[in-house]
VOVOPA-10011 format. One record per residue (C-alpha): residue number from 0; x, y, z; residue in one letter. Coordinates in nm, 3 decimals. Layout:
// residues N
NUM,X,Y,Z,A .
...
This chain:
// residues 243
0,-2.423,-0.773,0.366,M .
1,-2.747,-0.803,0.171,I .
2,-2.818,-1.150,0.035,S .
3,-3.106,-1.203,-0.208,L .
4,-3.255,-1.513,-0.365,K .
5,-3.375,-1.488,-0.724,A .
6,-3.558,-1.687,-0.989,V .
7,-3.590,-1.637,-1.363,I .
8,-3.913,-1.696,-1.556,V .
9,-3.834,-1.662,-1.925,E .
10,-3.939,-1.869,-2.228,D .
11,-3.618,-1.805,-2.425,S .
12,-3.326,-2.033,-2.332,R .
13,-3.080,-1.777,-2.471,L .
14,-3.232,-1.501,-2.259,A .
15,-3.218,-1.723,-1.948,R .
16,-2.851,-1.796,-2.015,N .
17,-2.785,-1.425,-2.066,E .
18,-2.936,-1.341,-1.727,L .
19,-2.742,-1.620,-1.556,K .
20,-2.415,-1.487,-1.700,E .
21,-2.495,-1.135,-1.584,L .
22,-2.581,-1.260,-1.235,L .
23,-2.238,-1.426,-1.196,K .
24,-2.089,-1.081,-1.131,A .
25,-2.323,-1.028,-0.833,H .
26,-2.237,-1.253,-0.539,N .
27,-2.511,-1.094,-0.329,E .
28,-2.773,-1.268,-0.542,I .
29,-2.827,-1.643,-0.535,E .
30,-3.013,-1.790,-0.831,L .
31,-3.254,-2.054,-0.700,L .
32,-3.385,-2.173,-1.034,G .
33,-3.536,-2.093,-1.370,E .
34,-3.861,-2.166,-1.550,A .
35,-3.958,-2.146,-1.915,K .
36,-4.328,-2.071,-1.874,N .
37,-4.583,-1.931,-1.631,V .
38,-4.700,-2.261,-1.482,D .
39,-4.344,-2.376,-1.413,E .
40,-4.266,-2.033,-1.275,G .
41,-4.566,-2.039,-1.041,F .
42,-4.456,-2.375,-0.899,K .
43,-4.093,-2.262,-0.866,L .
44,-4.183,-1.938,-0.687,I .
45,-4.415,-2.113,-0.441,N .
46,-4.149,-2.374,-0.363,E .
47,-3.849,-2.141,-0.326,T .
48,-4.006,-1.812,-0.201,K .
49,-3.756,-1.583,-0.382,P .
50,-3.691,-1.219,-0.297,D .
51,-3.631,-1.120,-0.660,L .
52,-3.807,-1.221,-0.983,L .
53,-3.674,-1.167,-1.335,F .
54,-3.990,-1.200,-1.542,L .
55,-4.040,-1.211,-1.917,D .
56,-4.361,-1.036,-2.019,I .
57,-4.438,-1.184,-2.359,N .
58,-4.465,-1.564,-2.323,M .
59,-4.692,-1.811,-2.505,P .
60,-5.028,-1.916,-2.355,E .
61,-4.988,-1.710,-2.035,K .
62,-4.784,-1.390,-2.005,D .
63,-4.588,-1.239,-1.718,G .
64,-4.888,-1.041,-1.593,F .
65,-5.088,-1.365,-1.566,D .
66,-4.817,-1.507,-1.340,L .
67,-4.824,-1.204,-1.110,L .
68,-5.201,-1.236,-1.082,E .
69,-5.162,-1.598,-0.971,M .
70,-4.926,-1.512,-0.684,L .
71,-5.040,-1.422,-0.331,D .
72,-4.696,-1.282,-0.245,D .
73,-4.513,-1.103,-0.528,V .
74,-4.133,-1.075,-0.506,P .
75,-3.947,-0.763,-0.619,I .
76,-4.019,-0.786,-0.992,T .
77,-3.792,-0.688,-1.279,I .
78,-3.954,-0.726,-1.617,F .
79,-3.745,-0.843,-1.911,T .
80,-3.877,-0.767,-2.257,T .
81,-3.771,-0.715,-2.616,A .
82,-4.052,-0.471,-2.684,F .
83,-4.055,-0.107,-2.583,D .
84,-4.433,-0.094,-2.556,E .
85,-4.424,-0.365,-2.290,F .
86,-4.148,-0.185,-2.103,A .
87,-4.354,0.131,-2.094,I .
88,-4.664,-0.061,-1.988,K .
89,-4.473,-0.221,-1.703,S .
90,-4.462,0.113,-1.525,F .
91,-4.844,0.109,-1.519,E .
92,-4.809,-0.212,-1.323,Y .
93,-4.563,-0.049,-1.081,N .
94,-4.290,-0.299,-1.160,A .
95,-3.969,-0.228,-0.974,F .
96,-3.775,-0.196,-1.301,D .
97,-3.751,-0.335,-1.652,Y .
98,-3.468,-0.452,-1.875,L .
99,-3.477,-0.438,-2.253,L .
100,-3.334,-0.733,-2.445,K .
101,-3.055,-0.778,-2.530,P .
102,-2.968,-0.668,-2.179,I .
103,-2.687,-0.417,-2.139,N .
104,-2.440,-0.509,-1.864,Q .
105,-2.420,-0.155,-1.723,K .
106,-2.798,-0.125,-1.725,R .
107,-2.822,-0.461,-1.546,F .
108,-2.571,-0.355,-1.280,T .
109,-2.759,-0.030,-1.222,K .
110,-3.082,-0.226,-1.182,C .
111,-2.925,-0.460,-0.924,I .
112,-2.787,-0.162,-0.732,E .
113,-3.140,-0.021,-0.713,K .
114,-3.266,-0.353,-0.576,V .
115,-2.995,-0.361,-0.308,I .
116,-3.072,-0.001,-0.212,E .
117,-3.443,-0.076,-0.187,K .
118,-3.388,-0.377,0.036,V .
119,-3.135,-0.190,0.252,S .
120,-3.381,0.093,0.309,Q .
121,-3.672,-0.139,0.376,S .
122,-3.835,-0.096,0.715,S .
123,-3.879,-0.473,0.729,S .
124,-3.594,-0.656,0.900,T .
125,-3.678,-0.982,0.729,E .
126,-3.686,-1.092,0.370,I .
127,-3.918,-1.381,0.293,N .
128,-4.158,-1.360,0.588,T .
129,-4.379,-1.663,0.562,E .
130,-4.701,-1.695,0.762,A .
131,-4.833,-1.343,0.714,A .
132,-4.725,-1.089,0.457,L .
133,-4.503,-0.815,0.595,S .
134,-4.604,-0.454,0.533,L .
135,-4.327,-0.413,0.276,D .
136,-4.446,-0.707,0.069,K .
137,-4.650,-0.633,-0.241,Q .
138,-4.947,-0.801,-0.404,I .
139,-5.054,-0.798,-0.767,F .
140,-5.409,-0.684,-0.838,I .
141,-5.583,-0.703,-1.174,K .
142,-5.928,-0.556,-1.231,D .
143,-6.035,-0.552,-1.595,G .
144,-5.759,-0.391,-1.800,E .
145,-5.600,-0.219,-1.501,K .
146,-5.326,-0.376,-1.290,C .
147,-5.127,-0.272,-0.986,W .
148,-4.843,-0.396,-0.768,L .
149,-4.937,-0.263,-0.425,V .
150,-4.748,-0.266,-0.097,K .
151,-4.950,-0.415,0.188,I .
152,-4.879,-0.103,0.397,A .
153,-5.050,0.120,0.138,D .
154,-5.380,-0.069,0.154,I .
155,-5.612,0.094,0.406,F .
156,-5.918,-0.131,0.379,M .
157,-6.060,-0.457,0.242,F .
158,-6.436,-0.495,0.193,E .
159,-6.638,-0.799,0.094,I .
160,-6.852,-0.767,-0.221,V .
161,-7.035,-1.094,-0.287,G .
162,-6.772,-1.352,-0.386,N .
163,-6.512,-1.077,-0.431,Y .
164,-6.314,-0.847,-0.205,T .
165,-6.267,-0.479,-0.279,R .
166,-5.918,-0.343,-0.208,V .
167,-5.881,0.022,-0.110,F .
168,-5.553,0.208,-0.172,F .
169,-5.492,0.567,-0.278,E .
170,-5.797,0.652,-0.494,N .
171,-5.835,0.296,-0.626,N .
172,-6.096,0.035,-0.534,K .
173,-6.038,-0.274,-0.752,P .
174,-6.199,-0.613,-0.692,L .
175,-6.010,-0.939,-0.644,I .
176,-6.160,-1.287,-0.664,Y .
177,-6.081,-1.390,-0.307,K .
178,-6.298,-1.410,0.001,S .
179,-6.237,-1.171,0.289,L .
180,-6.140,-1.472,0.501,G .
181,-5.872,-1.575,0.252,Q .
182,-5.735,-1.222,0.252,V .
183,-5.738,-1.198,0.632,E .
184,-5.527,-1.514,0.668,E .
185,-5.235,-1.346,0.486,K .
186,-5.244,-1.008,0.662,L .
187,-5.031,-0.904,0.963,P .
188,-5.275,-0.919,1.252,G .
189,-5.108,-0.642,1.450,D .
190,-5.187,-0.389,1.175,V .
191,-5.505,-0.513,1.002,F .
192,-5.820,-0.540,1.211,F .
193,-6.152,-0.709,1.129,R .
194,-6.393,-0.423,1.198,A .
195,-6.708,-0.620,1.116,N .
196,-6.831,-0.899,0.889,R .
197,-6.776,-0.688,0.579,Q .
198,-6.456,-0.491,0.637,Q .
199,-6.092,-0.517,0.746,I .
200,-5.908,-0.192,0.819,I .
201,-5.542,-0.091,0.842,N .
202,-5.509,0.077,1.182,I .
203,-5.214,0.283,1.055,H .
204,-5.464,0.467,0.833,H .
205,-5.714,0.547,1.109,V .
206,-5.769,0.920,1.160,K .
207,-6.027,0.926,1.439,K .
208,-6.213,0.687,1.672,V .
209,-6.542,0.792,1.835,V .
210,-6.791,0.617,2.062,S .
211,-7.107,0.508,1.881,W .
212,-7.440,0.352,1.968,F .
213,-7.482,0.040,2.183,N .
214,-7.115,0.018,2.282,G .
215,-6.993,0.031,1.926,K .
216,-6.710,0.242,1.786,L .
217,-6.703,0.446,1.468,K .
218,-6.378,0.487,1.274,I .
219,-6.286,0.768,1.038,E .
220,-6.008,0.673,0.797,M .
221,-5.752,0.919,0.661,N .
222,-5.922,0.875,0.324,S .
223,-6.255,0.997,0.466,G .
224,-6.437,0.661,0.482,E .
225,-6.638,0.600,0.799,E .
226,-6.644,0.246,0.934,I .
227,-6.872,0.113,1.206,E .
228,-6.710,-0.150,1.427,I .
229,-6.939,-0.419,1.560,S .
230,-6.998,-0.435,1.935,R .
231,-6.786,-0.746,1.986,R .
232,-6.505,-0.613,1.766,Q .
233,-6.519,-0.274,1.939,S .
234,-6.422,-0.446,2.263,Y .
235,-6.132,-0.624,2.089,L .
236,-6.028,-0.300,1.916,F .
237,-6.008,-0.116,2.250,K .
238,-5.814,-0.404,2.399,E .
239,-5.570,-0.421,2.108,Q .
240,-5.499,-0.048,2.116,L .
241,-5.514,-0.026,2.496,S .
242,-5.799,0.224,2.501,F .
C-alpha cells in the first residue's frame, strides 16, 4: 500500500484546517506538519523531507513560487489558491495539480487519487531518496519571469556559465544561481557524468560516442549538442560504460 508524507504551507489558518479535515479521509497520507509562511515552510520541508506539498500561492512577503525556488528537492506539489489566474499560471510551472478554494471534497479526492497513481507508476522504488536526487525527483527552476518544475531524468546537460549553471531540457536553457560543483553533488552519479570542467551530461541522452584527438572522446547528444570529453574523463567514461 502506498504511504505518503505531506506538509501544508498556507498563510490562512482556516484553509490549513480545511486541508487537514479533508486529509482525514485518506489514511495513505500522513500529515507531518504545517507552516503559515514561506520561511517556516522551507524549514519544515528540509526537516521532514515530505513526498507531497500542499502549497498556497498568494502569501505575504514571499509567495509559493519563491518557496519552490528555495528548495533543492521539490516534493510533488499541489497548489492551493483562491484565484483562477494563479491556478492557470500554475500549469506554466508544471505543478502536479491545483485546488481552488474553498476546496471541493470530490475534487480533493480526485487529486489525491492522481497522486497515488503517479507514485504507483513511478519507476523509482523509493520515495524520499536522500543523498542524491533520484531520476523521478523534480527541481524548480526560475529564470526571469519563466519557471519550470523539471524531472531530473529530463535534464540532459548542465553547463557552467560564470557563477551560474545553465540547465538543458527539451528546448529550454535557463540559468540557475548554483555552481556546477553544487549541482553535481545532488545528481545520481550512475547517470550524470562530468564530461569536462564546464559540462555534466546525462548518459541516458547520449546518441553517439566517437574517438577524438589525443585519446579524447566526442559525444553527440540526442538534442544535437556535441560535447568533448577531456582525456582523463574519457578514460573514466569508457570504464564506467565498459567500453
